C-alpha positions as CSV (number, residue, x, y, z in Angstrom):
1,M,-43.0,-29.3,-35.5
2,A,-46.1,-28.8,-38.0
3,A,-46.9,-32.9,-37.0
4,D,-46.1,-32.1,-33.3
5,M,-48.6,-29.4,-33.8
6,R,-51.7,-31.8,-34.8
7,V,-51.1,-34.9,-31.7
8,G,-51.7,-31.8,-29.5
9,L,-54.3,-30.9,-31.7
10,A,-56.0,-33.7,-30.6
11,G,-56.0,-34.7,-27.5
12,D,-53.9,-33.9,-24.1
13,G,-50.8,-34.5,-23.0
14,A,-50.5,-37.5,-26.5
15,G,-48.0,-35.6,-26.7
16,D,-44.5,-33.0,-26.6
17,L,-46.5,-30.0,-27.6
18,K,-49.3,-29.2,-25.2
19,M,-51.1,-26.6,-27.7
20,I,-53.1,-24.6,-24.7
21,L,-56.6,-23.1,-25.3
22,S,-56.3,-19.7,-24.6
23,Y,-60.5,-19.2,-24.8
24,V,-59.4,-15.6,-27.0
25,D,-61.6,-15.9,-29.7
26,S,-61.3,-12.5,-30.0
27,L,-59.2,-10.5,-31.6
28,P,-58.4,-6.7,-30.9
29,T,-60.1,-4.6,-34.3
30,G,-58.9,-0.8,-33.8
31,N,-62.6,-0.1,-32.2
32,E,-62.5,-1.1,-28.7
33,R,-63.0,2.6,-26.3
34,G,-62.5,3.2,-22.7
35,F,-60.1,2.8,-19.7
36,F,-59.1,-0.1,-19.2
37,Y,-56.5,-2.1,-16.9
38,A,-53.5,-4.5,-17.2
39,L,-51.6,-7.0,-14.4
40,D,-48.5,-8.6,-16.3
41,L,-46.4,-11.3,-14.1
42,G,-44.1,-12.8,-15.3
43,G,-41.2,-13.5,-13.3
44,T,-39.1,-11.3,-10.4
45,N,-41.0,-8.1,-11.4
46,F,-44.7,-7.6,-12.3
47,R,-46.1,-4.7,-13.6
48,V,-49.5,-2.7,-13.5
49,L,-50.3,-0.6,-16.6
50,R,-54.0,1.7,-17.5
51,T,-54.7,2.5,-20.5
52,Q,-57.1,4.6,-22.3
53,L,-58.7,3.4,-26.2
54,G,-60.2,6.0,-28.0
55,G,-61.3,3.6,-31.4
56,R,-60.5,3.9,-34.2
57,D,-59.8,7.3,-35.2
58,D,-57.4,7.9,-31.7
59,R,-56.6,4.9,-30.9
60,V,-54.3,4.8,-27.9
61,I,-54.5,8.2,-26.4
62,D,-52.7,7.8,-23.3
63,T,-50.9,4.1,-21.0
64,E,-48.9,4.7,-17.6
65,F,-47.5,2.1,-15.8
66,E,-45.3,1.3,-13.3
67,Q,-43.1,-1.7,-11.9
68,V,-42.8,-3.0,-9.2
69,S,-40.1,-6.2,-8.0
70,I,-41.5,-9.0,-6.0
71,R,-39.5,-9.5,-3.2
72,Q,-38.0,-12.7,-2.7
73,D,-39.4,-14.2,0.8
74,L,-42.7,-13.8,-0.9
75,M,-41.6,-16.2,-3.5
76,S,-41.5,-19.2,-1.8
77,G,-44.5,-18.1,1.3
78,T,-48.1,-18.2,1.0
79,S,-50.2,-17.9,-1.6
80,E,-51.9,-14.6,-0.5
81,E,-49.0,-12.8,0.9
82,L,-48.1,-13.0,-3.1
83,F,-51.0,-12.0,-3.7
84,D,-51.8,-9.1,-1.5
85,F,-48.6,-7.7,-2.2
86,I,-49.8,-7.9,-5.6
87,A,-53.0,-6.4,-4.7
88,S,-51.7,-3.5,-2.6
89,A,-49.8,-2.4,-5.7
90,L,-52.2,-3.0,-7.6
91,A,-54.5,-0.6,-5.3
92,N,-51.7,2.1,-4.8
93,F,-51.4,2.6,-8.9
94,V,-54.9,3.1,-9.0
95,K,-55.3,6.1,-6.4
96,K,-52.8,7.1,-8.1
97,E,-55.7,8.0,-11.8
98,G,-56.7,11.2,-12.9
99,G,-55.3,13.9,-16.1
100,K,-57.3,11.6,-19.6
101,F,-58.1,8.7,-17.5
102,V,-61.8,8.4,-16.8
103,L,-63.8,5.9,-15.5
104,P,-67.4,6.3,-16.5
105,N,-70.1,6.0,-13.7
106,G,-70.8,2.6,-13.0
107,R,-68.9,1.1,-13.6
108,S,-66.7,-1.1,-12.6
109,R,-62.0,-1.1,-13.5
110,E,-61.3,-3.9,-15.5
111,T,-57.8,-5.4,-15.7
112,G,-56.1,-7.8,-18.6
113,F,-54.1,-10.0,-16.6
114,T,-50.9,-11.5,-18.1
115,F,-49.5,-14.9,-16.2
116,S,-46.3,-16.7,-17.9
117,F,-46.3,-19.6,-15.9
118,P,-48.1,-22.9,-16.9
119,V,-51.9,-22.8,-16.4
120,K,-55.6,-25.5,-17.1
121,Q,-56.9,-23.1,-18.2
122,T,-60.4,-23.4,-18.5
123,S,-62.0,-19.9,-19.9
124,I,-60.4,-16.5,-20.9
125,D,-60.9,-15.0,-17.1
126,S,-60.0,-18.3,-15.5
127,G,-57.4,-21.6,-15.6
128,I,-55.9,-23.8,-12.5
129,L,-52.3,-22.7,-12.3
130,I,-50.2,-26.2,-13.0
131,K,-47.0,-25.5,-11.3
132,W,-44.6,-22.4,-10.3
133,T,-41.5,-22.0,-12.0
134,K,-38.7,-19.4,-12.0
135,G,-37.7,-19.7,-8.9
136,F,-41.5,-19.4,-7.3
137,S,-42.0,-21.7,-5.0
138,V,-45.2,-20.5,-3.3
139,S,-47.5,-22.5,-0.8
140,G,-50.8,-22.9,-1.7
141,T,-51.6,-21.9,-5.1
142,P,-51.0,-25.1,-7.1
143,G,-54.1,-26.2,-8.2
144,K,-56.2,-23.6,-7.7
145,D,-57.6,-20.5,-9.9
146,I,-55.2,-18.2,-10.4
147,V,-58.3,-15.4,-11.2
148,A,-59.9,-16.3,-7.6
149,C,-56.9,-15.8,-6.3
150,L,-56.0,-12.7,-7.5
151,N,-60.0,-11.3,-7.6
152,E,-59.7,-12.5,-3.6
153,A,-56.9,-10.5,-2.9
154,M,-58.6,-7.1,-4.6
155,G,-61.9,-8.1,-2.5
156,R,-59.3,-7.8,0.5
157,Q,-57.8,-4.5,-0.5
158,G,-61.9,-3.1,-1.3
159,L,-60.7,-2.6,-4.6
160,D,-62.8,-2.4,-7.5
161,M,-61.8,-4.0,-10.6
162,R,-62.5,-7.9,-12.1
163,V,-60.2,-9.4,-14.8
164,S,-61.7,-9.9,-17.6
165,A,-59.1,-11.7,-19.7
166,L,-55.9,-14.2,-19.0
167,V,-53.1,-14.8,-20.9
168,N,-49.6,-15.3,-21.2
169,D,-47.3,-13.2,-21.9
170,T,-47.2,-14.4,-26.0
171,V,-50.6,-14.6,-26.5
172,A,-50.5,-10.4,-24.5
173,T,-47.1,-9.5,-27.9
174,L,-50.1,-11.4,-30.6
175,A,-53.1,-9.3,-29.5
176,G,-51.2,-6.4,-29.2
177,A,-49.4,-6.5,-32.5
178,R,-52.7,-7.9,-33.7
179,Y,-54.3,-3.6,-33.0
180,W,-51.8,-2.4,-34.5
181,D,-51.7,-4.7,-38.1
182,N,-54.4,-7.2,-38.9
183,D,-52.6,-9.8,-40.6
184,V,-50.4,-10.5,-37.4
185,M,-51.1,-14.2,-36.7
186,V,-48.0,-15.3,-35.2
187,A,-46.9,-14.2,-32.3
188,V,-43.0,-16.2,-30.4
189,I,-41.3,-14.6,-27.8
190,L,-37.4,-15.4,-27.6
191,G,-36.0,-14.1,-24.4
192,T,-34.4,-16.1,-21.6
193,G,-37.3,-18.7,-21.8
194,T,-39.2,-19.0,-25.6
195,N,-42.5,-19.7,-26.3
196,A,-44.9,-19.9,-30.0
197,C,-48.4,-19.1,-30.2
198,Y,-50.5,-18.7,-33.1
199,V,-54.3,-18.8,-34.6
200,E,-55.7,-21.7,-35.1
201,S,-59.1,-22.6,-36.9
202,V,-61.3,-24.4,-33.9
203,E,-62.6,-27.1,-36.6
204,A,-58.5,-27.9,-36.6
205,I,-59.1,-29.0,-32.5
206,P,-60.1,-32.3,-32.2
207,K,-60.0,-31.5,-28.4
208,L,-62.4,-28.5,-28.3
209,Q,-64.9,-30.5,-27.4
210,G,-68.2,-28.1,-26.7
211,H,-67.2,-24.7,-26.4
212,K,-67.8,-21.7,-29.5
213,S,-65.8,-19.5,-30.8
214,S,-68.2,-16.7,-32.8
215,S,-65.5,-15.9,-34.9
216,G,-64.9,-19.7,-35.4
217,K,-60.8,-18.9,-34.5
218,T,-58.8,-19.0,-31.2
219,I,-54.8,-18.5,-29.9
220,I,-53.0,-21.7,-29.3
221,N,-50.6,-21.6,-27.2
222,T,-48.5,-24.3,-28.1
223,E,-45.6,-24.0,-25.4
224,W,-43.0,-24.6,-28.5
225,G,-39.5,-24.7,-25.3
226,A,-40.3,-29.0,-25.1
227,F,-40.9,-30.2,-28.5
228,S,-38.1,-32.8,-29.0
229,N,-38.6,-34.5,-31.9
230,G,-35.7,-34.8,-34.2
231,L,-33.9,-32.2,-32.5
232,P,-29.7,-32.4,-33.8
233,L,-28.7,-32.7,-29.9
234,T,-24.4,-32.5,-29.6
235,E,-22.6,-34.2,-26.6
236,Y,-23.4,-30.3,-25.5
237,D,-26.9,-30.1,-25.4
238,R,-27.2,-34.3,-24.0
239,Q,-24.6,-33.4,-20.7
240,M,-26.9,-29.6,-20.3
241,D,-29.7,-31.4,-20.3
242,A,-28.2,-33.8,-17.4
243,E,-27.5,-31.6,-15.3
244,S,-30.1,-29.4,-15.3
245,I,-33.4,-29.0,-13.0
246,N,-35.5,-30.9,-15.4
247,P,-34.2,-33.7,-17.4
248,G,-35.3,-34.6,-20.5
249,E,-37.9,-31.6,-20.4
250,Q,-37.8,-27.8,-22.8
251,L,-35.5,-29.6,-25.5
252,F,-35.8,-26.4,-28.1
253,E,-35.6,-24.5,-25.7
254,K,-32.6,-25.2,-24.4
255,T,-30.7,-24.8,-27.9
256,I,-32.0,-21.5,-28.4
257,S,-33.5,-19.2,-25.8
258,G,-31.0,-16.8,-23.8
259,M,-31.0,-18.8,-21.0
260,Y,-28.7,-21.6,-21.9
261,L,-27.1,-20.6,-25.7
262,G,-24.6,-19.2,-23.1
263,E,-23.8,-22.3,-21.5
264,I,-23.6,-24.4,-24.6
265,V,-20.1,-21.5,-25.2
266,R,-18.9,-21.9,-22.4
267,R,-19.4,-26.4,-22.4
268,V,-18.3,-26.2,-25.7
269,L,-14.6,-23.6,-24.8
270,L,-14.4,-26.2,-21.9
271,R,-13.9,-29.2,-24.0
272,M,-11.0,-27.4,-26.0
273,A,-9.5,-25.8,-22.9
274,E,-8.7,-29.4,-22.2
275,A,-8.1,-31.2,-24.8
276,G,-6.7,-28.4,-27.0
277,S,-5.1,-26.0,-24.4
278,L,-7.5,-23.5,-26.0
279,F,-6.2,-20.5,-23.0
280,G,-2.9,-22.8,-22.1
281,K,-2.0,-25.4,-19.6
282,Q,-4.4,-24.3,-17.5
283,V,-7.9,-25.1,-18.2
284,P,-9.1,-21.4,-16.3
285,K,-11.4,-22.3,-12.6
286,K,-13.8,-20.2,-13.7
287,L,-14.7,-21.5,-17.3
288,Q,-15.4,-24.8,-15.2
289,T,-18.1,-23.0,-13.1
290,P,-21.8,-24.0,-14.6
291,F,-23.8,-20.8,-16.0
292,A,-19.7,-18.0,-15.9
293,I,-20.7,-17.1,-19.5
294,G,-23.6,-15.4,-20.1
295,T,-25.9,-14.6,-23.5
296,P,-25.5,-11.1,-22.7
297,N,-21.8,-12.1,-22.6
298,I,-21.9,-14.4,-26.0
299,S,-23.6,-11.8,-27.9
300,S,-21.4,-8.7,-26.7
301,M,-18.3,-10.2,-28.1
302,Q,-19.9,-10.7,-31.4
303,Q,-20.6,-6.9,-31.4
304,D,-16.1,-6.1,-31.1
305,T,-15.9,-5.1,-34.9
306,S,-12.1,-3.9,-33.8
307,D,-9.3,-5.2,-35.5
308,D,-7.3,-7.2,-32.1
309,L,-11.1,-8.1,-31.0
310,E,-10.0,-6.0,-27.8
311,S,-13.4,-5.9,-26.1
312,V,-13.2,-9.8,-26.8
313,G,-9.8,-9.4,-23.9
314,S,-11.7,-8.0,-21.8
315,I,-14.6,-9.9,-21.2
316,L,-13.1,-13.0,-21.1
317,Y,-10.7,-11.8,-18.9
318,E,-13.6,-10.8,-17.0
319,V,-15.8,-13.1,-17.1
320,I,-12.9,-16.4,-17.0
321,G,-10.0,-14.3,-15.7
322,V,-7.6,-15.0,-18.9
323,N,-5.7,-13.5,-21.1
324,A,-6.6,-14.8,-24.4
325,N,-4.1,-14.3,-27.5
326,F,-5.3,-12.9,-30.8
327,D,-6.2,-16.1,-32.0
328,T,-7.6,-17.0,-29.0
329,R,-10.3,-14.2,-29.1
330,K,-11.1,-15.4,-33.2
331,M,-12.3,-19.2,-31.9
332,V,-13.8,-17.6,-29.1
333,V,-15.8,-15.4,-31.2
334,E,-16.1,-18.6,-33.5
335,V,-17.9,-20.8,-31.5
336,C,-20.5,-17.6,-29.7
337,D,-21.8,-18.0,-33.7
338,T,-21.4,-20.7,-33.9
339,I,-23.7,-21.8,-30.7
340,A,-25.8,-18.3,-32.2
341,K,-26.5,-19.3,-35.7
342,R,-28.0,-23.0,-34.8
343,G,-29.8,-21.4,-32.4
344,G,-31.3,-18.8,-34.5
345,R,-31.6,-21.2,-37.5
346,L,-33.6,-23.8,-35.5
347,A,-35.8,-21.0,-34.1
348,G,-36.2,-19.9,-38.0
349,A,-37.1,-23.5,-39.2
350,G,-39.6,-23.9,-35.7
351,I,-41.7,-20.6,-37.0
352,V,-42.2,-22.3,-40.5
353,G,-43.7,-25.3,-38.8
354,I,-45.7,-23.6,-37.3
355,L,-46.3,-21.8,-41.2
356,Q,-46.7,-24.7,-42.7
357,K,-49.4,-27.0,-40.8
358,M,-51.7,-23.4,-40.5
359,E,-51.0,-23.6,-44.8
360,E,-51.7,-27.7,-44.7
361,D,-54.8,-26.8,-43.0
362,S,-55.9,-23.6,-45.1
363,K,-56.0,-25.4,-48.3
364,G,-52.7,-22.8,-49.7
365,V,-54.3,-19.6,-48.1
366,V,-51.8,-19.0,-45.8
367,F,-48.9,-18.4,-47.7
368,G,-50.6,-16.0,-50.5
369,K,-51.6,-13.2,-48.7
370,R,-49.3,-11.7,-46.6
371,M,-48.8,-12.8,-43.2
372,V,-46.8,-11.5,-39.8
373,V,-44.9,-13.3,-37.2
374,A,-44.5,-10.8,-34.3
375,M,-41.1,-11.3,-32.2
376,D,-40.7,-10.0,-28.8
377,G,-37.6,-10.7,-26.4
378,G,-34.7,-9.8,-25.1
379,L,-32.1,-12.4,-26.7
380,Y,-34.1,-11.2,-30.0
381,E,-33.8,-7.6,-29.8
382,H,-30.2,-7.5,-28.4
383,Y,-28.4,-9.9,-30.5
384,P,-28.9,-9.0,-34.0
385,Q,-26.5,-12.0,-35.2
386,Y,-29.1,-14.2,-34.3
387,K,-32.2,-11.8,-35.3
388,R,-30.4,-12.5,-38.7
389,Y,-29.9,-15.6,-38.9
390,L,-33.2,-16.7,-37.7
391,K,-34.8,-14.4,-40.2
392,D,-31.8,-15.8,-43.4
393,A,-33.1,-19.2,-42.0
394,V,-37.2,-18.3,-42.7
395,A,-36.2,-17.0,-46.1
396,E,-34.1,-20.1,-47.2
397,L,-36.7,-23.1,-46.6
398,L,-39.6,-21.2,-47.8
399,G,-37.9,-19.8,-50.4
400,P,-37.5,-16.8,-52.4
401,E,-41.1,-15.7,-54.0
402,L,-43.6,-17.5,-50.4
403,S,-40.8,-15.5,-48.3
404,S,-41.7,-12.5,-49.6
405,H,-45.3,-12.7,-47.9
406,V,-44.2,-13.5,-44.8
407,V,-43.3,-9.7,-42.2
408,I,-40.5,-10.9,-39.2
409,E,-41.7,-7.6,-36.7
410,H,-40.2,-7.3,-33.5
411,S,-43.4,-6.2,-31.3
412,K,-41.7,-4.4,-28.5
413,D,-43.5,-4.8,-25.6
414,G,-46.8,-5.9,-26.7
415,S,-47.6,-8.2,-24.5
416,G,-48.4,-5.4,-21.3
417,I,-51.3,-3.4,-23.8
418,G,-51.9,-6.2,-25.1
419,A,-53.8,-7.1,-22.2
420,A,-55.8,-4.8,-21.3
421,L,-57.0,-4.8,-25.3
422,L,-58.2,-8.4,-24.2
423,A,-59.8,-6.9,-21.3
424,A,-61.0,-4.5,-23.9
425,T,-62.7,-6.8,-26.1
426,N,-64.0,-8.7,-23.8
427,S,-65.5,-6.8,-21.7
428,I,-69.0,-6.9,-20.3
429,Y,-69.5,-3.4,-21.2
430,E,-70.8,-2.5,-24.9
431,H,-66.7,-0.3,-26.3
């Protein structure tokens, strides 16, 4: 991981890891004041949020947000239709302003824009969409500046607002966590997908030509889901990858993220059913359907502490239509645990890779002091065994002394407030 990070920092397209420049050079300090918005578009829902910041003493005075579902037709419509829909939801949200939210005279509203799709960032407030993912296939946007698309749509709505920071969800999570804790240097999202970002010294980025950073630091978005170097892949991983919509891509993501863990378990159980009659003479029909077992299913089965593993039995009956005896239930839980353990430990190893890269470059400064890794995402939050295996791996790889300085902290929903905070740190107005 550390070696691939260096390759990616040396030049674009040089290795698996894109190591995308975020242009976030100044992080929240806690001194931010004022009234800011955030817009978070990362999937089939988007959120709009506003927050009033009161500086070091009062911090976050008030926050309000709304979640809006994106209709299926908009996900495959035109760029204008999608952004007009977003801008009109934002305009409706702005109309409900009041209470503690005060916009000083003569100011335009400013928003942070969390956009969790592949973007070639060109500045803190501009970025070209590389391609849509996650089921979106909106025409007319790839190759365009995503901020310009939103600004034009806000203009059509008559909304006086400007985007002052374009970030992805991982970068926004780091910013949101950093606001409360100055020792946050890394952020990792482990949900349906996965990604990590970290604070890098500008001097350590050979491909960064001509960009000046006031702080000498910037956040690098690793896009670590694409990592593949030396991953211990099994036949189950290889089959799943070969049958996926992106064969040969996102291999790290396919071994550690919530989208895939349940599917790997299904493939293992299918082999056991075919070769070892795990569920009796017949191979259950539903077990042959890709993605029939979800990661929430395997997590729920692992939470069953009853003597007869009753809820494991009912989940297996619901999901694949089998009546499993106690020994079978026990074996199924063992398979779930094995896949979760591997995923958690690989994710932990990835974190250690990032920390080691930072340590080598800092000539031994990183591991000598407190270092916080901010975690977010449903997989990390809702799968206790996975979380434990991840933390155990970090402790084991670093050893007791070094790992005592590393704090792995859940930063729930940091990305929403993080985008508003980055709008504040990159505001055109003085605080």
